[in-house]
C-alpha positions in Angstrom: -9.8 15.9 -6.6 -8.0 12.8 -6.3 -8.7 9.9 -8.8 -9.8 6.4 -8.4 -8.2 4.8 -11.3 -4.6 3.4 -10.5 -4.1 2.5 -14.1 -2.3 6.1 -14.4 0.5 4.8 -11.6 1.6 2.0 -14.0 3.2 -0.9 -12.6 3.0 -4.8 -12.8 -0.1 -6.7 -11.3 1.2 -9.5 -8.9 -2.2 -10.7 -7.6 -5.6 -10.1 -9.0 -8.7 -11.0 -7.5 -7.1 -11.3 -4.3 -8.5 -11.8 -0.3 -7.1 -9.0 1.9 -5.4 -12.0 3.8 -3.8 -13.2 0.2 -2.6 -9.3 0.1 -1.6 -9.1 3.5 0.7 -12.4 3.3 2.6 -11.4 -0.2 3.2 -8.2 1.2 4.9 -9.7 4.7 6.6 -12.4 2.3 8.1 -9.6 -0.1 8.8 -6.4 2.1 10.9 -5.9 5.1 8.9 -2.5 5.7 4.9 -2.4 5.5 2.2 -0.3 6.6 -1.4 -0.5 7.1 -3.4 1.5 4.4 -6.6 2.5 5.0 -10.0 2.9 2.5 -9.6 6.3 0.9 -5.8 7.0 1.4 -4.5 9.4 -1.3 -1.6 8.7 -3.0 0.5 10.0 -6.0 -3.5 12.0 -6.7 -5.4 8.5 -6.4 -7.7 7.4 -3.9 -6.9 3.9 -2.8 -10.1 2.4 -3.2 -10.0 -0.6 -0.5 -12.7 -2.6 1.2 -10.9 -2.8 4.6 -7.3 -1.6 5.8 -4.5 -3.6 4.1 -0.7 -3.4 3.7 1.2 -1.8 1.8 4.7 -2.5 0.9 8.0 -1.4 0.7 10.8 -2.9 -1.3 13.7 0.0 -0.7 16.4 -1.9 -2.7 14.5 -2.0 -5.9 12.5 1.1 -5.6 9.3 -0.6 -5.5 5.8 -0.2 -3.5 3.3 -2.9 -3.3 0.5 -1.5 -3.3 -3.3 -3.0 -2.8 -6.6 -1.3 -4.6 -10.1 -2.6 -5.3 -11.1 -2.4 -8.7 -14.8 -1.2 -9.7 -14.7 -3.1 -12.5 -16.8 -6.2 -12.8 -14.9 -9.6 -11.6 -11.5 -7.7 -11.1 -11.7 -7.3 -7.2 -8.6 -6.7 -5.0 -5.1 -6.2 -7.0 -1.9 -6.1 -5.7 0.6 -3.8 -7.7 4.5 -3.4 -8.0 4.8 0.5 -8.9 8.1 1.8 -9.4 9.0 4.3 -6.5 11.2 7.3 -5.5 12.9 8.1 -2.3 10.0 10.9 -2.0 7.2 8.3 -2.6 8.8 6.1 0.0 9.2 8.5 2.6 5.4 9.6 1.9 4.0 6.3 2.9 6.1 6.0 6.0 5.4 9.6 7.1 1.4 9.1 6.6 1.3 5.7 7.9 1.7 3.4 10.7 3.9 0.4 10.8 1.7 -2.7 10.7 2.5 -5.2 13.4 3.7 -9.0 12.7 2.3 -12.0 14.0 4.4 -11.6 16.8 3.2 -7.9 17.6 6.6 -6.6 16.3 6.1 -3.7 13.9 6.8 -4.3 10.1 8.8 -1.3 9.9 12.7 -1.1 11.1 12.3 2.6 11.3 10.9 4.7 14.2 7.3 5.4 14.2 6.5 7.7 11.8 4.8 11.2 12.7 1.7 11.9 11.6 2.3 15.0 8.9 -0.5 16.0 6.1 -4.2 14.6 5.9 -5.5 11.5 5.7 -8.8 11.7 3.3 -11.5 9.1 4.2 
């Protein structure tokens, strides 16, 4: 059963108590490739707690993923983490999530539309 504690992923906090708009804006500014992550999506055995879909960003050259998460702890709200990622992690995000469009409606990923593999857990 997936955990709901993102602390086990390690990483660095980039934004704390952020709105979904702040998270999405940050990801778009700092990542060339990004995808919409739905609430309940499971990554590395952790169920992503989110109030609404947000963007997850891939920084391929740096080997990092920018991952939003809403903490259940009081007064922490939504946090954007930067976590270390290997090629398998990057490919998992690409294959499981849809590329999010930018303001002009152009997908945020330079890759082709990912195929739906595996299952999303609500």
